[in-house]
C-alpha positions in Angstrom: 90.2 106.1 89.4 89.5 104.0 92.5 87.5 105.1 95.5 88.4 103.9 99.0 86.2 103.0 101.9 87.4 102.3 105.4 85.7 101.9 108.8 86.5 103.4 112.1 85.1 104.6 115.4 83.2 107.9 115.4 84.9 110.7 117.3 83.4 111.1 120.8 83.2 114.2 122.9 83.4 114.1 126.7 80.2 112.8 128.2 79.0 110.8 125.2 78.5 107.1 125.9 77.8 104.7 123.0 74.8 102.5 123.6 73.3 104.5 126.4 69.7 104.4 125.2 68.2 105.3 121.9 69.4 108.9 122.2 73.1 107.8 122.2 74.9 108.7 119.0 76.1 106.0 116.5 79.6 104.9 117.5 81.1 103.7 114.2 81.4 105.2 110.7 82.6 104.5 107.2 84.9 107.0 105.5 85.0 107.6 101.8 87.7 109.0 99.6 87.5 109.5 95.8 90.4 110.8 93.7 91.9 114.0 95.1 88.8 115.0 97.1 89.4 114.9 100.9 88.2 111.9 102.9 84.7 112.4 104.2 82.1 110.5 106.3 79.9 108.4 104.0 77.8 106.7 106.6 77.4 105.9 110.3 77.1 102.2 111.0 75.1 100.5 113.8 74.0 96.9 114.3 70.2 96.4 114.1 69.2 94.3 117.1 66.5 91.6 116.9 63.9 90.9 119.5 65.9 89.9 122.6 68.4 92.7 122.1 72.1 92.4 122.4 72.2 88.8 123.9 70.1 87.5 121.0 72.2 89.3 118.4 75.4 88.0 119.8 74.0 84.4 120.0 72.9 84.6 116.4 76.2 86.0 115.0 78.0 82.8 116.0 76.2 81.1 113.0 77.3 83.9 110.7 74.2 86.1 111.0 74.7 89.8 110.8 72.3 92.9 110.7 73.3 96.5 110.6 72.2 99.9 109.3 74.0 102.6 107.4 72.8 106.0 108.6 73.3 109.3 106.9 74.1 111.0 110.3 75.0 110.0 113.8 71.5 110.9 115.1 69.7 108.3 112.9 67.7 110.8 111.0 68.0 109.1 107.6 68.6 105.4 106.7 70.8 104.9 103.7 71.0 101.1 103.6 70.5 98.0 105.6 72.4 94.7 105.6 70.2 91.7 106.5 70.9 88.0 106.8 68.9 85.8 104.3 70.4 82.5 105.5 73.2 81.5 107.9 74.5 78.1 109.0 77.0 75.3 108.3 79.7 77.9 107.6 77.8 79.7 104.8 76.0 83.0 105.2 74.0 85.1 102.7 73.3 88.7 103.2 71.3 91.3 101.2 72.1 95.0 101.2 68.8 97.0 100.8 68.3 100.6 100.1 66.3 103.1 102.1 63.0 101.9 100.5 63.8 98.2 100.7 65.2 98.0 97.1 68.0 95.5 96.5 71.4 97.0 96.2 73.4 93.8 96.1 74.1 90.4 97.7 77.1 89.2 99.7 77.8 85.6 100.4 80.5 84.4 102.9 81.7 80.8 102.8 84.0 79.9 105.6 87.2 78.1 104.8 86.9 74.3 104.6 83.1 74.7 105.0 82.3 76.1 101.6 84.0 75.6 98.2 87.7 76.0 99.1 90.5 76.0 101.5 90.2 79.8 102.0 87.2 81.8 103.1 85.3 82.8 99.9 83.4 86.1 99.6 81.0 86.6 96.7 79.6 90.1 95.9 76.9 90.6 93.4 75.5 94.1 92.7 71.8 94.2 91.8 71.7 93.6 88.0 75.5 93.3 87.9 78.1 90.6 87.5 79.1 88.3 90.4 82.6 89.0 91.8 84.4 86.3 93.8 87.3 86.9 96.2 89.3 84.6 98.5 90.7 85.7 101.9 94.5 85.9 101.8 97.0 85.0 99.0 98.0 81.4 98.8 101.7 82.3 99.1 101.0 84.1 102.4 98.9 81.2 103.7 101.8 78.9 103.0 104.1 81.1 105.1 101.4 81.2 107.8 101.2 77.4 108.1 105.0 77.0 108.0 105.1 79.2 111.1 102.4 77.2 112.8 104.9 75.4 115.2 105.8 78.8 116.7 102.2 80.3 116.4 101.7 80.3 120.2 104.7 82.6 120.6 103.5 84.8 117.8 100.1 85.1 119.5 101.6 86.0 122.9 103.8 88.6 121.4 100.9 90.0 119.4 98.7 90.3 122.5 101.5 92.0 124.4 101.9 94.5 121.6 98.1 95.2 121.7 98.0 95.0 117.9 96.9 91.4 116.9 97.9 91.7 113.2 100.8 89.3 113.5 98.6 86.6 115.0 95.9 87.0 112.4 96.1 85.0 109.2 96.3 86.8 105.8 93.3 89.0 105.2 93.7 90.8 101.9 91.1 89.9 99.3 90.9 90.6 95.5 87.5 90.1 93.9 87.5 89.0 90.3 84.7 89.1 87.7 85.2 88.1 84.1 89.0 88.9 84.1 88.5 92.2 86.0 89.1 93.1 89.6 86.3 95.4 90.7 87.0 95.2 94.4 90.0 94.9 96.6 90.4 94.8 100.4 93.8 95.6 101.8 94.6 94.4 105.3 97.0 97.3 105.7 94.7 100.1 106.8 91.6 97.9 106.5 90.6 99.7 103.3 88.3 98.5 100.6 89.0 99.8 97.1 86.3 100.1 94.5 88.0 99.9 91.1 84.9 99.5 88.9 83.3 102.8 88.0 79.6 103.0 88.8 79.8 100.5 91.7 77.3 101.6 94.4 79.3 102.9 97.3 76.6 101.7 99.7 77.3 98.1 98.7 81.0 98.8 99.3 80.3 100.4 102.7 78.2 97.4 103.8 80.9 95.1 102.6 83.7 96.7 104.5 81.5 96.8 107.6 80.7 93.1 107.2 84.4 92.2 106.7 85.2 94.0 110.0 82.6 91.9 111.8 84.9 88.9 111.0 88.0 90.8 112.0 89.9 89.5 115.1 88.5 86.7 117.2 91.9 86.7 119.0 91.5 90.2 120.5 87.7 90.4 120.3 87.7 93.6 118.4 84.8 93.0 116.1 82.8 96.2 116.2 79.4 94.4 116.3 80.2 92.0 119.1 80.1 94.6 121.9 78.1 93.8 125.0 76.7 97.3 125.4 
């Protein structure tokens, strides 16, 4: 049975302001659902800033660098995992997901379309001690439709901005990861949900992956959760 992870903003009460000092609560979370059990909060997600703070982080992310923490609670009392950048540049970025004590949970590699090894953005996920799974952003058939519509893309973008959604203007985003004839992971653009089909897959790797995917979400509307100026 598959488990599902998705990311969203943490509920805020009146008077709470994200980013207002170290006492501010974490503003984003990952929800987890497994079988018939109700959906629950699995982790609170927050970018981990380098020396130089937000300006330095935003400058580094243009090369593909990312850094964020999965907290057990919104007050940062317990660190569950951390995503760190091992290397980034020339359209290829390698990340490690580390546990609370620095142990390796898994590795994620993003190769940008036309800059890595294909016409589509390639995501490779390798659990520690596990088998490498490779996925490509969008189905080929949907990309063909996308490019056929390119002559009217300006109109699509304008209508998408007016609707406040942005989905119509974005290219295909669904990803199916394959490893040895199996499909352990699947990201569905509808609902922005990551499905873990392989039993025993560490949910922390899945949570880090869905959070990383959402940092490459919508350049058009500037909605990436880690690119805020505050």
